[in-house]
NUDO-429198 format. One record per residue (C-alpha): residue in one letter; x, y, z. Coordinates in steps of 0.2 Angstrom, whole numbers, plus 5000, padded with zeros to 4 digits. Layout:
aXYZ;...
//
This chain:
m482344765534;p481144685546;k480344795557;p480444735576;a479744605583;d479044515597;t479944355592;s479544275610;t478844085613;k477144145619;k477044265601;l477444115594;i476443995601;s475144115600;l474944105583;a474143955579;p474043875599;d472743725594;n473843655580;w475543685595;v474643585608;r473943435595;w475943435591;v476843445609;t475643325615;d475143185600;i473343225607;p472143255589;d470743295598;i471543435611;k470943625611;a471543765618;q470743855626;e471744025637;i473744045638;l473844095656;s474744205663;g476644135670;e476544285684;f477144165698;q478844105707;w479844015692;i478444035678;s479044185673;r480244215657;e479844215639;s480044045636;d478943965648;v477243965639;l475743885650;i474043845640;r472343785649;v471943645635;t470343555633;s470043365626;p468743245625;e469443115632;h470643185645;g469643355651;e470543495656;f471943515659;l473643615657;v475343595644;l476543705651;n477843735637;e479743775640;v480643805629;q482643825630;l483943855618;r485143705624;y484643565638;n485643595654;s485743475669;k484743595679;m483243555668;p482543405676;r482043475692;r481643625684;m480043555676;r479543445693;c479543625701;y478643715685;a477543575685;g477043605703;l476943775706;a475543775689;e474743635696;e474443745714;k474243925706;y472543835694;q472043675702;l472443605688;p473443425681;t474843485670;y475643405654;p477443475654;v478543485638;l480243525636;i480743585621;n482743605617;i483043675599;l485243655598;p485843485604;t487443495614;s488643325617;d489143345633;v487443315641;e486243175642;i484543225637;l483543155654;t481343125651;q480943115668;f481443175687;t481543085701;s482443085718;n482342965736;v482743035753;a482442915766;g481342795756;l480142955751;t480142955731;a479643095720;t479443065701;q478843175685;d478943145669;y478843265655;r478943255637;v480643295629;i480443365610;n482343385601;l481843525587;w483443445576;e482343285578;v480943355571;d480643355551;v480643465543;n479143445531;i477943475548;p477843655551;f477043665532;q476043505530;q475443525551;s475143715548;l476143765563;p476943925558;s477743925575;l478943815570;l479343885552;p480644025560;f481643855564;v481543775550;p483543765544;i483843665562;l482643555560;k483143365551;g483243415534;g482843595533;g484643635531;n484743695514;e484243845501;s482743785493;t481843755511;i482343895519;r481844005505;e480243935505;a479943975524;l480444135519;q479344155508;i477744085521;l478244215532;r478444375520;r476744325515;d475744365531;d475944535542;d475944405558;l477044335551;n478544415542;q479344505558;l480044335562;e481444335548;t482544395558;v482444235568;l482244105552;a484044205545;f484944185561;f484743995562;a484844015544;t486744075548;f487043905558;v486843795538;l487143905526;e488644045523;s488444215532;a488344295514;l487044175506;v485744205522;q486144405517;e485644365499;i484244265504;m483444385517;r484144555506;w484444635524;d486144695532;m486444545542;a487044665559;v485144655562;l485444475569;r486144535587;e484544615588;s483944445589;p483544375607;w484144215597;y485944285596;e485944375614;e485344205621;i486844105613;l488244235618;k487544245636;e487644065635;g489544075636;e489244165655;i487944065660;r489143895656;g490543985665;k489543995681;a489543815682;a491143785676;a492643725688;e493343855699;e495043855690;r494343915673;g492543975680;k491944105666;a493044085653;e492843895654;g490943905650;i490944015636;i492243895630;s491143775628;s489943865622;i491243905606;r491543725604;t489643695606;s489443835592;l490843775581;e490443585579;a488643645575;k488843755563;f490543715554;g490643525557;n492343435566;e493443505554;a493143655566;l493643585583;e495543625577;l495443785581;m494943725601;p496843695607;q497143905604;i495643965608;s495743855625;q497343975630;v496344115628;n495944165646;d495244345643;l493244365644;e493144495633;r494144405619;l493244235622;q491744345618;d492244415601;i492644235596;l491044165601;r490144345590;t491444295577;v490844115576;v489144135575;l489244295561;a490844205551;n490344185530;n491344015530;f492643905539;e493943975527;e493444155537;l493544095553;q495144005550;q495944175544;s495244275560;f496344165569;l498044205559;
//
């Protein structure tokens, strides 16, 4: 059974900050100087990490890391605000990076915020990294332990042997072995839960303690607030169920959506979302709806 872990983004990045900032900026000679405080308006969540860096070519500046479970349409404006607040507090230019963990099919992922009011324009560029597009060899070849827990969802990482290799690396290091809960959670998106349990050799119920598990459950409520008034929160949870079904079991699983869409009870929809996340396979999921 893994020990309780600090699996915040700040903890992950602090494992190898120099390698991290080199990866997110593509600047080979960059150095991380300090992980700064985010104690000001908006930049206060565990997924926001601000790093003061320096490079011979670009001098001193900030790398702002925003890690999202899934992209949403509010992110361009948010990245603009984050960059402005960071520059105001620390009086340094900012390199914003948005990292999306899981894909979403209903929103175009933008790399720029733009607005125009009465001829006055505002623009904010930011780099976007989608983890499902990142080659799985990168965390192994570039000494990026921060990415090891995400191996199952990286490009080419959804297989048992690669996940086992990542797990072995995590377990060999006292600073890394607590991250296996995160690795196990994302492994359930590509492997049957029974196989993940056999690989990890502990009770899969521990996944309920994972902050990512909690976030994916809360996602339904968050999406529900933005859904149409006639369905409210139920619509948001149904949308989250659809995305999770497709990500974990493929298009075949979407055949369940007509039945799920008829459910209006919020607690029942939350139960369905939990079932999708923890189901061993599609056949088991089908049985739960009989």
